[in-house]
Phi, psi and omega in degrees: 000329182288158183278349183226164176291160183304321183299331178297314181288324178296321178294318178300317179294317181300317178294322178294319180292325176296317179293323176299317180298316181294332183256011177056047177247138180276333182197159170245143177233133180235144181229007182247156190302311186298317182289318177299316179293319184301317185267342183246332187087006181282104184239122181202150175280000182295344176297343178296337176276126181273004189292317188249139172275154180225143183223142173229129179252130171247108179282156178298329175230134179109189187262162178297152177236121177264125176243101193220160174300148184301333182297340181260003186297316184299314180292319180297326179294342178273356174270189180275353180286128181256327181271098185239119183242128188235163172216155178286115184234146006283148180237134188289335185240337179212088183270065175092352186291321178298316179294320180292319179301317179297321182291336183258008190297334184264007183253137182261326179235115186244126178274134180216131179296123184227357188267195181303142179067026171238163177215164187274315182052046170197161179299137180300322181295327176290322178294319176298318178296320180298313181294324178291318183290323183288325184068019180257167174275124175262121190243138178293121181247024182301313182297320177300313181296318179302314182297326179288320189267340187292321180270126186265143176282168178299324179296319177291319182298324180300318180291317181295319177300321181294316183288329174294321175297320180295314177299317178299318180296324178292319180293329177301335182274009185307319182299330179266344184267327189243151181201155177304139180090347181286135178294143183298322179295331176285328173303311178301314183299313183293326180287323175298318178299317180298318178300316179294321178297325181282349175123002176295146177279326180201163176231073184287346183221119172209115176233172180170188181193167174211139178194162181296115178073002181154188184225160185271336178206174186237015185231007186286147169287159184283154174242182178273006180299129181284151174292133180247156175300132183095351176291150165253121180257132175233133172235135181235116187247140170238075176278157183231155172220122183052035175083007179248143189260151151258162177203097177204163183235167175218146179249146178218142172262141180265113179073313177199166180229146177279170186297322181297318179294319179297314181295318180297316178300312182296323179294319178292321179298317180291323178297324177293322174301316177300319179299317180291331178285339180258343186281096181225157170301130182103344179277140175277146179302322180296321179291322177295319176300312183298322180294317179291321181295321178293324179296327179284333181127005179073208183082193181270157177228111180287336181293323175098326180212161181243034178143179187191173174289163185212144178173244179293337177242153182302317174233130180232174171294154350269183176251141174270090177208172193296336188255003178257110184259021177301136179272126179294145179230153176301135181101349175283142172252126185232156166258146169250119190218070175287156180220160188203140169275116186267340173198175184302116178076006182238128180238170173212144177234159180216135186215135174229161177246133184225158173250125179284135176227181176291334180248219180296143179293156175269122178284118182269337178260155175288120187305135177297153178298146182290343176241148183302117180293144180252130174257119181268000000 
């Protein structure tokens, strides 16, 4: 039932336990979907429901312990986790906290992700009760977790490469999928269908925009507004395969493009080239940001970053921005995503997915055309 062989999960646990030993932690506890799935293989859309909390314990010595609602027991039994403790949830007075406290009773220092890009996913009052009941020190393990998840194994890379190929194949069909006069919501609909036809398992993320000579934002849901001649259409997709994402966008001009849109597109394309020339193992994210930012022309950037990590989540650590000094390592999957204001109130973004190596990065997406494509 799991997406990987047993050795993949055993390796993840072994690396986590080594890190726990180095950081003097007795156990790690996770309550969020990505972390529970990463270490257990437990993959389900049931996380969309906020009603029930879920917990996974990784002891410094021994096997993982799942403390989960009874409704998830059957699926968890199909993973490699053997120690599964359940309770009937939702429960009005003790929604798993008593069971979790008992499981943690022998640990003095417990790692829990508390830093940027983490969340609690349980009631704060229950978390306070847990810490009071356990009597242990709860320590932020965000940096430890980042170090474990940022570098991808060959098994993970194979899936990410496949979903990037699928996304690229769908974008190649733009000429047959989109046309002048087509409603933007139908553009979204047809592209989602194309992604599924090409082999995506799901399309949990698709945003975009269209506007004369450019667009005002990059996160809007679609409307029924028809594509007009002179519009620039952008679609940004996060399709998935076995729970792993691609994340990249493409721009298209409808019938024709004005000079500002053409120049903006070419500048972003060149900035992405600069990014690929600098993205190497040993390069700091901040230096990569600065190189791309200089290629664009400097100045201020309201977007804040020019890319990020990619994998089980649409956006992962690290960020390509001026204040992230994370050193890139071989095996990291990153997006390169420069953005630019091309005219008053009009922006453009450009995004590719790459694999960091000791030498030139491996392009995982089919490279966008160097000139703004025109849809007739």
